[in-house]
C-alpha angles and dihedrals in degrees: 000000000000124000119264113251126218123266118298118266115273115248108237093019133272120344118266117253114257126214114253115256117256113270111271120210121228121272091255092050088051093056102268095132131154086271087059090047092056095044092048092052090050090050092050092050088056091042107033099162130073109255092212095051091047090054088060097043097261126129111215130151119253113236102179143031113239126202103228090213107034107242088224085072089075100263126137091221099105094111094029105110091195085072097050129093134187114243142177116230094256095054090048095046097039118022099027092051089053092049092048090052090051090047094049088050090052095244097120135027131239091266089063091060092077110102091231094052117119090251093051092050091048088051093045092052093045094047093048091049094246097127122272098251 
């Protein structure tokens, strides 16, 4: 059996260096304390299904509580449950991250950060390969 060769050459040369992401504090330093853990569990008991999945006709359990507007964006809404939503890991890690990038770039407003917004539904269908309409 032949020897494995190295990776194929990159088209266009070596990748450009990327700036290191800003330092992120630990979850506890960002306010996710045992008090948060208890509040989140209560919220998920009252809201057991993923809001984003429900918006596209799927029934999936919510596994985490998401801050609609991330509290790191300077809001005082960390403990305001009106700005929480129940989410599955996929919606949080895929759709919500896309929404937050669009929000930070000024392309969408705060109302679009809800996982059942028209924009979130579009992204959910697109990312799941179900068409973007």
